[in-house]
C-alpha positions as CSV (number, residue, x, y, z in Angstrom):
1,V,0.0,0.0,0.0
2,Y,2.9,2.4,0.9
3,M,4.5,1.8,-2.5
4,R,1.3,2.5,-4.4
5,M,0.2,5.5,-2.4
6,G,3.5,6.9,-1.5
7,S,3.7,8.8,1.7
8,K,0.2,10.2,1.5
9,T,-1.8,10.2,4.7
10,E,-5.5,10.3,5.1
11,I,-7.0,12.6,7.7
12,I,-9.9,11.1,9.5
13,P,-12.4,13.8,10.7
14,S,-12.1,14.3,14.5
15,N,-15.8,14.0,15.0
16,I,-15.8,10.3,14.1
17,T,-14.7,8.1,16.9
18,D,-15.5,4.6,18.3
19,D,-16.4,6.1,21.6
20,K,-19.3,8.1,20.1
21,T,-20.6,5.1,18.2
22,N,-20.6,3.0,21.3
23,S,-22.2,5.6,23.5
24,S,-25.0,6.1,21.0
25,V,-25.7,2.4,21.0
26,Q,-25.8,2.4,24.8
27,S,-28.1,5.4,25.0
28,T,-30.5,3.6,22.5
29,E,-30.6,0.6,24.8
30,K,-31.3,2.8,27.9
31,D,-34.1,4.7,26.0
32,I,-36.1,1.5,25.4
33,T,-37.5,1.7,28.9
34,A,-38.0,5.5,29.0
35,D,-41.7,5.4,28.2
36,W,-42.6,2.3,30.1
37,K,-45.0,2.2,33.0
38,T,-43.6,2.2,36.5
39,Y,-44.6,-0.2,39.3
40,K,-44.0,1.3,42.8
41,N,-44.2,-0.5,46.1
42,D,-44.1,1.9,49.1
43,K,-44.0,-0.8,51.7
44,Y,-40.7,-2.3,50.4
45,G,-39.5,1.0,48.9
46,F,-38.8,0.1,45.3
47,E,-39.9,0.7,41.8
48,M,-39.3,-0.8,38.4
49,K,-40.5,-0.2,34.9
50,Y,-42.3,-2.7,32.6
51,P,-43.7,-2.5,29.0
52,N,-46.9,-0.4,28.6
53,S,-48.8,-3.2,26.9
54,W,-48.2,-5.8,29.7
55,K,-50.9,-6.9,32.1
56,T,-50.3,-6.5,35.9
57,Q,-52.2,-8.0,38.8
58,E,-51.6,-7.6,42.6
59,Y,-52.5,-10.5,44.8
60,K,-53.6,-10.6,48.5
61,F,-54.5,-13.5,50.8
62,S,-58.1,-13.7,51.9
63,N,-59.0,-11.3,54.7
64,K,-55.6,-9.5,54.5
65,D,-54.7,-6.0,53.4
66,D,-51.0,-6.6,52.4
67,V,-50.1,-7.3,48.8
68,V,-48.2,-10.5,48.8
69,K,-47.4,-10.8,45.1
70,V,-47.6,-8.8,41.9
71,S,-47.3,-10.3,38.5
72,F,-46.5,-9.0,35.0
73,D,-47.3,-10.7,31.8
74,P,-47.3,-9.7,28.1
75,L,-50.6,-11.6,27.6
76,E,-52.5,-12.4,30.8
77,T,-52.0,-12.9,34.5
78,V,-54.0,-15.4,36.6
79,T,-57.0,-14.2,38.6
80,Q,-57.0,-13.6,42.3
81,S,-59.1,-16.8,42.9
82,T,-56.7,-18.9,40.8
83,F,-53.8,-17.5,42.9
84,E,-55.6,-18.5,46.1
85,T,-56.4,-22.1,45.0
86,M,-53.7,-23.3,42.6
87,D,-49.9,-23.3,42.5
88,V,-49.3,-22.1,39.0
89,P,-47.2,-19.3,37.5
90,S,-49.3,-16.1,38.0
91,G,-47.5,-14.3,35.2
92,L,-44.3,-14.4,33.2
93,I,-42.7,-12.3,36.0
94,S,-43.8,-12.3,39.5
95,I,-42.6,-10.4,42.6
96,S,-43.4,-12.0,45.9
97,F,-43.1,-10.3,49.3
98,K,-42.2,-11.5,52.7
99,E,-45.8,-12.0,53.7
100,N,-46.0,-14.8,51.1
101,N,-44.1,-17.6,52.9
102,A,-43.4,-19.2,49.5
103,N,-40.3,-16.9,49.4
104,S,-38.5,-19.3,51.8
105,I,-35.4,-21.1,50.6
106,N,-33.2,-23.6,52.4
107,K,-30.2,-21.8,54.0
108,K,-27.6,-24.1,52.6
109,N,-29.1,-23.8,49.1
110,Y,-29.2,-20.0,49.5
111,E,-25.6,-19.7,50.5
112,N,-24.6,-21.7,47.3
113,L,-26.5,-19.4,45.0
114,E,-24.6,-17.1,42.5
115,V,-24.3,-13.5,43.7
116,S,-25.5,-11.2,41.0
117,K,-26.4,-7.5,40.4
118,I,-29.6,-5.9,39.2
119,G,-30.8,-2.4,38.6
120,Q,-28.3,0.2,39.9
121,G,-25.9,-2.4,41.3
122,I,-28.2,-4.0,43.8
123,S,-26.7,-7.3,45.1
124,V,-29.0,-10.3,44.8
125,R,-28.8,-14.1,45.0
126,K,-29.7,-15.8,41.7
127,S,-31.1,-19.2,41.1
128,E,-31.6,-20.6,37.6
129,K,-33.0,-23.9,36.5
130,K,-34.6,-25.6,33.5
131,T,-37.2,-28.1,34.5
132,G,-38.0,-31.4,33.0
133,E,-40.9,-33.8,33.2
134,D,-40.0,-34.8,36.7
135,E,-41.1,-31.5,38.2
136,P,-43.4,-32.3,41.1
137,N,-45.9,-29.7,40.0
138,P,-47.0,-30.2,36.3
139,A,-47.6,-26.5,35.9
140,Y,-43.8,-26.0,36.0
141,N,-42.9,-28.8,33.6
142,G,-40.6,-27.8,30.7
143,Q,-40.0,-24.3,32.1
144,R,-37.0,-22.0,32.7
145,I,-37.2,-20.5,36.1
146,I,-34.9,-17.6,37.1
147,T,-35.3,-16.4,40.7
148,Y,-33.7,-13.4,42.4
149,Y,-33.7,-13.1,46.2
150,L,-33.2,-9.6,47.6
151,G,-33.8,-7.3,50.5
152,N,-33.5,-8.3,54.1
153,K,-33.6,-12.0,54.9
154,T,-35.1,-13.5,58.0
155,S,-34.1,-16.8,59.5
156,F,-37.0,-19.3,59.7
157,G,-35.7,-22.7,61.0
158,D,-33.5,-24.2,58.3
159,F,-34.8,-21.5,55.8
160,F,-34.4,-17.9,54.9
161,I,-37.3,-15.7,53.9
162,N,-36.2,-12.7,51.8
163,D,-38.2,-9.5,51.7
164,I,-38.5,-9.7,47.9
165,E,-38.3,-12.5,45.4
166,I,-38.4,-11.8,41.7
167,K,-39.2,-14.8,39.5
168,Y,-39.3,-15.3,35.8
169,V,-41.1,-18.5,34.6
170,S,-41.1,-19.1,30.9
171,D,-41.2,-21.9,28.4
172,L,-37.8,-22.9,27.2
173,S,-38.1,-20.6,24.1
174,D,-37.2,-17.7,26.3
175,Q,-39.0,-15.3,24.0
176,Y,-39.0,-12.6,26.7
177,L,-35.7,-13.1,28.4
178,I,-34.2,-9.9,27.0
179,T,-37.2,-7.9,28.1
180,F,-36.9,-9.5,31.6
181,D,-33.3,-8.3,31.7
182,Q,-34.4,-4.8,30.6
183,I,-37.0,-4.8,33.4
184,L,-34.5,-5.8,36.0
185,S,-32.1,-3.1,34.8
186,T,-34.8,-0.5,35.9
187,F,-35.2,-1.9,39.4
188,K,-34.2,0.5,42.2
189,F,-34.9,1.1,45.8
190,T,-36.6,4.4,46.6
191,K,-35.9,4.5,50.4
């Protein structure tokens, strides 16, 4: 090339740099959630965004005032009566609160979970599994289940109960896994 072109040099305009290209890609990714709806929970002091078209449902136990779970789904969440009578995924994403003792996890298992970060650097414990046909509850057969445990944890015999548990239950196609990650990126504590 030197022999053919001699000692000519090409000047690249100073306004074209890799850094500007990368930052514009990053800002585009951040903008995806800008117009989404926000779910706020004053009791546990957090908020997160979710797509505008998604359905949401808060759940309570009979004769109780506290919300024990909220679910988000691109199509449909289960009804309050189904939540009370059947152990099925209530939505693609569900957030359970301490009042729902289903948040409990064996202490040994908890200590072995991967430590991860969500939102603005919030430390969580992450569990991930793909179920087969041997799942005790048929409603969870052939599912990918990702669970994040966060907030304060309380000792309960051989178990811990975390303030907040975020769960993603999807068929193995994982059509909404990227959206789930985007939702988690917006999670932040407000207190």
